[in-house]
C-alpha positions, -999 to +999 in steps of 0.1 A: -058+504-058-054+533-034-037+536-001-052+515+026-074+531+052-055+531+085-074+533+118-066+527+154-088+509+180-084+496+216-062+466+219-081+433+222-069+401+238-072+385+203-046+409+190-019+397+213-010+365+194-006+386+163+016+411+181+038+383+195+043+369+160+051+404+146+075+413+174+094+380+173+101+381+136+140+380+135+144+406+107+119+430+123+136+426+157+171+432+142+158+464+125+142+477+156+173+468+176+161+480+210+137+452+219+131+428+248+160+406+257+143+375+243+115+384+218+106+347+217+098+344+254+060+342+254+055+344+292+076+376+293+056+390+264+023+382+280+034+397+314+046+429+296+013+433+277-007+427+309+012+456+325+006+478+294-031+470+293-035+475+331-017+509+331-037+541+333-008+561+319-002+540+287-022+547+256-019+517+234-038+511+202-041+483+176-033+495+140-057+484+113-052+487+076-085+482+057-097+464+088-068+440+091-046+441+122-011+451+111+005+464+143+003+486+173+011+522+183+012+539+217+024+565+241+040+556+275+062+570+302+061+596+329+050+632+326+076+652+308+091+621+292+062+606+272+075+583+245+058+571+213+062+535+201+049+517+171+054+483+154+041+473+120+042+437+107+071+434+083+051+424+052+034+458+055+065+479+056+070+505+030+033+512+025+030+543+047+011+524+074+034+534+103+033+571+092-005+570+090-008+551+123+015+576+141-003+606+127-036+591+140-021+584+174-008+620+176-043+633+169-057+610+196-030+620+221-026+658+220-001+662+249+033+676+240+061+673+241+064+637+230+097+618+225+109+589+205+140+568+199+151+549+169+182+529+160+202+554+139+204+529+110+166+522+110+159+545+080+123+536+079+115+545+115+136+577+112+116+587+081+083+580+099+092+601+128+104+630+106+072+629+084+052+632+116+070+663+127+095+649+152+130+664+151+163+649+161+173+664+194+201+641+204+220+609+201+227+580+224+244+547+223+230+517+241+231+479+242+206+465+216+195+430+227+183+422+192+218+428+179+239+418+209+260+449+206+262+486+214+241+505+188+237+542+180+203+556+183+187+590+176+165+608+200+135+628+187+111+653+201+077+666+189+068+699+206 
């Protein structure tokens, strides 16, 4: 069996319950580290996604693997500080889906530079960003709600 076909499409309302489940998985949240204060707060999640989907400056896509919804990827932020974000459901980690999704997103959003942040110990996310051409351009330390502690993070840029 070959690698799954990874595609992106517009986010649909029917994707949001899946995203909520993915983004409230305790192990996934701890790995990502820099998440919402309470990933299990459904009203806050829904309000956050309503703002995302109403924004003219956010490019957010649903990630599909062989037609199955497995996550999301997007670009947000102000001009000059555009950030990429992605989230893949944990059972699909290690299959190259985040890398394929980010590559597809980078083709769809040609503006540069783009920036990203990842917990320094999130080896999977660091690897995804590097495979997609991002380079480490700095370090930071911030409070990670998912861990309840200060956490080192790496700052990345794609020129």
